[in-house]
Residue frames as qw, qx, qy, qz and C-alpha x, y, z in Angstrom:
[[0.757, 0.219, 0.571, 0.231, -32.99, 20.21, 14.55],
 [0.435, 0.894, 0.104, -0.041, -32.76, 23.24, 12.32],
 [0.129, -0.855, 0.482, 0.143, -29.06, 23.80, 13.03],
 [0.664, -0.187, 0.710, 0.137, -28.29, 20.15, 12.42],
 [0.678, 0.580, 0.443, 0.086, -29.74, 20.41, 8.87],
 [0.227, 0.960, -0.155, -0.058, -27.47, 23.38, 8.05],
 [0.472, -0.596, 0.607, 0.230, -24.20, 21.44, 8.83],
 [0.599, 0.499, -0.572, -0.257, -22.18, 19.83, 6.04],
 [0.941, -0.269, 0.103, -0.176, -22.18, 16.17, 6.72],
 [0.816, 0.431, -0.312, 0.226, -18.87, 15.28, 5.15],
 [0.188, 0.584, -0.590, 0.524, -16.48, 16.67, 7.81],
 [0.658, -0.376, 0.392, -0.522, -18.54, 15.17, 10.59],
 [0.983, 0.131, -0.003, -0.132, -18.53, 11.76, 8.87],
 [0.627, 0.574, -0.426, 0.311, -14.89, 11.97, 7.99],
 [0.104, -0.595, 0.579, -0.547, -13.80, 12.76, 11.55],
 [0.811, -0.226, 0.329, -0.427, -16.00, 10.01, 12.97],
 [0.954, 0.274, -0.120, -0.010, -14.72, 7.47, 10.54],
 [0.438, 0.619, -0.506, 0.410, -11.03, 8.45, 10.96],
 [0.340, -0.526, 0.561, -0.541, -11.29, 8.24, 14.85],
 [0.900, -0.098, 0.285, -0.314, -13.19, 4.92, 14.87],
 [0.884, 0.393, -0.235, 0.099, -10.83, 3.37, 12.35],
 [0.204, 0.635, -0.587, 0.459, -7.77, 4.45, 14.52],
 [0.558, -0.388, 0.534, -0.503, -9.41, 2.96, 17.50],
 [0.976, 0.153, 0.033, -0.154, -10.19, -0.32, 15.57],
 [0.627, 0.577, -0.452, 0.266, -6.46, -0.41, 14.54],
 [0.082, -0.550, 0.628, -0.544, -5.37, 0.03, 18.24],
 [0.503, -0.213, 0.619, -0.564, -7.92, -2.18, 20.05],
 [0.885, 0.208, 0.171, -0.381, -9.39, -4.78, 17.60],
 [0.520, -0.261, 0.748, 0.321, -7.82, -7.94, 16.25],
 [0.512, 0.585, -0.094, -0.622, -8.70, -6.64, 12.70],
 [0.181, 0.382, -0.853, -0.306, -6.85, -9.57, 10.98],
 [0.083, 0.111, 0.972, -0.188, -9.17, -11.99, 12.66],
 [0.309, 0.537, 0.546, -0.564, -12.35, -10.00, 12.01],
 [0.024, 0.195, -0.559, -0.806, -12.22, -9.73, 8.22],
 [0.118, -0.376, -0.863, -0.317, -15.42, -11.77, 7.65],
 [0.151, -0.687, -0.589, 0.397, -17.19, -9.70, 10.33],
 [0.087, -0.517, 0.104, 0.845, -15.98, -6.46, 8.77],
 [0.069, 0.001, -0.688, -0.723, -17.09, -7.42, 5.29],
 [0.160, -0.570, -0.803, -0.068, -20.65, -8.45, 6.67],
 [0.156, -0.694, -0.343, 0.614, -20.76, -5.13, 8.54],
 [0.042, -0.334, 0.363, 0.869, -19.71, -3.22, 5.37],
 [0.069, -0.215, -0.814, -0.535, -22.23, -5.06, 3.20],
 [0.164, -0.652, -0.731, 0.116, -25.06, -4.54, 5.57],
 [0.126, -0.685, -0.208, 0.687, -24.36, -0.92, 6.31],
 [0.035, -0.329, 0.440, 0.835, -23.56, 0.02, 2.67],
 [0.159, -0.158, -0.791, -0.570, -26.13, -1.93, 0.75],
 [0.273, -0.580, -0.767, -0.028, -28.96, -2.38, 3.23],
 [0.250, -0.657, -0.359, 0.615, -28.42, 0.94, 5.11],
 [0.055, -0.492, 0.232, 0.837, -27.08, 3.56, 2.69],
 [0.020, 0.094, 0.800, 0.592, -28.44, 1.88, -0.44],
 [0.117, -0.590, -0.793, -0.102, -31.98, 1.68, 0.82],
 [0.145, -0.731, -0.352, 0.567, -31.98, 5.11, 2.57],
 [0.043, -0.328, 0.416, 0.847, -30.64, 6.77, -0.61],
 [0.025, -0.273, -0.848, -0.454, -33.38, 4.93, -2.62],
 [0.140, -0.711, -0.687, 0.060, -36.01, 6.49, -0.50],
 [0.204, -0.313, -0.082, 0.924, -34.82, 10.12, -0.63],
 [0.124, -0.183, -0.469, -0.855, -37.19, 11.01, -3.44],
 [0.345, -0.551, -0.749, -0.128, -40.13, 9.91, -1.29],
 [0.367, -0.700, -0.372, 0.487, -39.29, 12.70, 1.02],
 [0.321, 0.931, 0.112, 0.131, -38.64, 15.30, -1.66],
 [0.446, -0.742, 0.385, 0.321, -34.88, 15.13, -0.94],
 [0.672, 0.684, -0.284, -0.023, -32.11, 14.93, -3.49],
 [0.906, -0.117, -0.001, 0.406, -28.95, 12.81, -3.47],
 [0.341, -0.778, 0.180, 0.497, -25.80, 14.92, -2.73],
 [0.531, 0.803, -0.249, -0.108, -23.92, 16.46, -5.73],
 [0.169, 0.701, -0.692, 0.033, -20.87, 14.53, -6.86],
 [0.608, -0.239, 0.732, -0.194, -21.82, 11.07, -5.77],
 [0.014, -0.142, 0.886, 0.441, -21.81, 8.07, -8.01],
 [0.202, 0.480, 0.834, -0.181, -25.51, 7.39, -7.26],
 [0.260, 0.762, 0.162, -0.571, -26.53, 10.94, -8.40],
 [0.073, 0.506, -0.621, -0.594, -24.35, 10.52, -11.52],
 [0.040, -0.005, -0.951, -0.308, -25.88, 7.24, -12.51],
 [0.038, -0.532, -0.844, 0.060, -29.47, 7.57, -11.12],
 [0.027, -0.671, -0.256, -0.695, -30.10, 11.32, -11.10],
 [0.091, -0.398, 0.412, -0.815, -30.98, 13.61, -8.19],
 [0.710, -0.156, 0.324, -0.605, -33.98, 11.42, -7.13],
 [0.239, 0.294, -0.909, -0.172, -32.72, 7.89, -7.36],
 [0.836, -0.200, -0.244, -0.448, -35.08, 4.95, -7.32],
 [0.707, -0.506, 0.474, -0.142, -34.52, 2.15, -4.82],
 [0.943, 0.228, 0.206, 0.127, -33.68, -0.28, -7.58],
 [0.521, 0.746, -0.187, 0.370, -31.07, 2.04, -9.14],
 [0.273, -0.795, 0.428, -0.331, -29.58, 2.92, -5.68],
 [0.842, -0.325, 0.421, -0.088, -29.30, -0.63, -4.62],
 [0.875, 0.444, 0.081, 0.172, -27.77, -1.62, -7.94],
 [0.303, 0.809, -0.325, 0.384, -25.12, 1.00, -7.78],
 [0.484, -0.663, 0.478, -0.311, -24.35, 0.12, -4.13],
 [0.948, -0.077, 0.308, 0.006, -23.93, -3.57, -5.01],
 [0.736, 0.589, -0.070, 0.326, -21.63, -2.81, -7.98],
 [0.008, -0.824, 0.400, -0.401, -19.46, -0.53, -5.68],
 [0.749, -0.472, 0.416, -0.210, -19.38, -3.16, -3.00],
 [0.952, 0.190, 0.183, 0.157, -18.22, -5.78, -5.56],
 [0.531, 0.728, -0.215, 0.376, -15.58, -3.38, -7.01],
 [0.290, -0.769, 0.457, -0.341, -14.17, -2.63, -3.47],
 [0.886, -0.255, 0.380, -0.068, -14.01, -6.27, -2.70],
 [0.850, 0.470, 0.048, 0.231, -12.26, -6.95, -6.04],
 [0.239, 0.824, -0.315, 0.407, -9.70, -4.23, -5.39],
 [0.575, -0.622, 0.445, -0.290, -9.15, -5.41, -1.79],
 [0.956, -0.018, 0.290, 0.034, -8.57, -8.98, -2.98],
 [0.733, 0.598, -0.049, 0.321, -6.15, -7.95, -5.73],
 [0.012, -0.839, 0.380, -0.390, -4.09, -5.76, -3.44],
 [0.741, -0.479, 0.438, -0.172, -3.79, -8.48, -0.82],
 [0.943, 0.209, 0.205, 0.160, -2.68, -10.94, -3.49],
 [0.480, 0.751, -0.219, 0.397, -0.01, -8.44, -4.73],
 [0.288, -0.778, 0.426, -0.360, 1.16, -7.92, -1.20],
 [0.894, -0.283, 0.344, -0.053, 1.60, -11.63, -0.64],
 [0.800, 0.516, -0.144, 0.269, 4.16, -11.65, -3.43],
 [0.719, -0.581, -0.052, 0.378, 6.41, -9.91, -0.93],
 [0.599, 0.229, 0.182, 0.746, 8.18, -7.45, -3.28],
 [0.025, -0.842, -0.249, -0.477, 6.59, -4.21, -1.98],
 [0.254, 0.176, -0.488, 0.817, 8.26, -1.76, 0.43],
 [0.327, -0.102, 0.372, -0.863, 6.17, -0.90, 3.54],
 [0.436, -0.157, -0.818, -0.341, 4.22, -4.15, 3.04],
 [0.245, -0.338, -0.806, 0.419, 3.11, -4.31, 6.66],
 [0.118, 0.351, 0.230, -0.900, 1.70, -0.82, 6.70],
 [0.384, 0.101, -0.514, -0.760, -0.09, -1.43, 3.37],
 [0.372, -0.221, -0.899, -0.061, -1.52, -4.62, 4.60],
 [0.090, -0.381, -0.648, 0.653, -2.88, -2.95, 7.76],
 [0.276, 0.270, -0.070, -0.920, -4.53, -0.26, 5.70],
 [0.444, 0.015, -0.705, -0.553, -6.10, -2.77, 3.30],
 [0.317, -0.216, -0.908, 0.168, -7.27, -4.98, 6.15],
 [0.005, 0.396, 0.511, -0.763, -8.99, -1.95, 7.78],
 [0.143, 0.009, -0.427, -0.893, -10.71, -0.95, 4.50],
 [0.345, -0.427, -0.735, -0.398, -13.96, -2.82, 5.02],
 [0.329, -0.577, -0.563, 0.492, -14.33, -1.48, 8.59],
 [0.120, -0.291, 0.061, 0.947, -13.58, 2.08, 7.29],
 [0.179, -0.141, -0.614, -0.755, -16.12, 1.74, 4.55],
 [0.357, -0.496, -0.791, -0.012, -18.73, 0.31, 6.88],
 [0.265, -0.530, -0.397, 0.701, -18.32, 3.19, 9.18],
 [0.041, 0.144, -0.282, -0.948, -18.63, 5.63, 6.33],
 [0.297, -0.306, -0.761, -0.488, -21.81, 3.85, 5.25],
 [0.325, -0.578, -0.689, 0.294, -23.25, 4.15, 8.69],
 [0.127, -0.426, -0.106, 0.889, -22.52, 7.93, 8.77],
 [0.159, -0.007, -0.523, -0.837, -24.15, 8.28, 5.30],
 [0.324, -0.425, -0.824, -0.190, -27.21, 6.23, 6.38],
 [0.254, -0.574, -0.525, 0.575, -27.60, 8.26, 9.63],
 [0.024, -0.301, 0.126, 0.945, -27.33, 11.50, 7.59],
 [0.228, -0.168, -0.690, -0.666, -29.94, 10.26, 5.03],
 [0.363, -0.514, -0.774, -0.067, -32.39, 9.35, 7.80],
 [0.402, -0.684, -0.447, 0.412, -31.87, 12.11, 10.38],
 [0.394, -0.365, 0.072, 0.841, -29.83, 14.86, 8.96],
 [0.097, 0.291, 0.525, 0.794, -31.92, 16.05, 6.10]]
């Protein structure tokens, strides 16, 4: 377990998220799974990463440098602050997602199909990122 703790989690999580998102694009009917992806993202991000980040201080661990939670809540975030920030970020991502889809529905943008695919995969991608962060919070520290 000692060598696992020395690894930087970001490249591992990025590679895992990238590969799983490509596989979802190829094999899943992602347009039909939007509700499921948003539930997955909400559960993984708020209940998983939000709660595990809120408990870091109980184990004498600090939140990583450069994160919004550390910026708003400090290096030892409380559960309330961590959950609050995660709920706000979730709402902001949903708002941007909705706004971009509405703009794309106007039909005036080049590469509309590619942009729509990327936006429709956003909740899956963010959910996978949250799973990676949660696993790192629980086992990688």
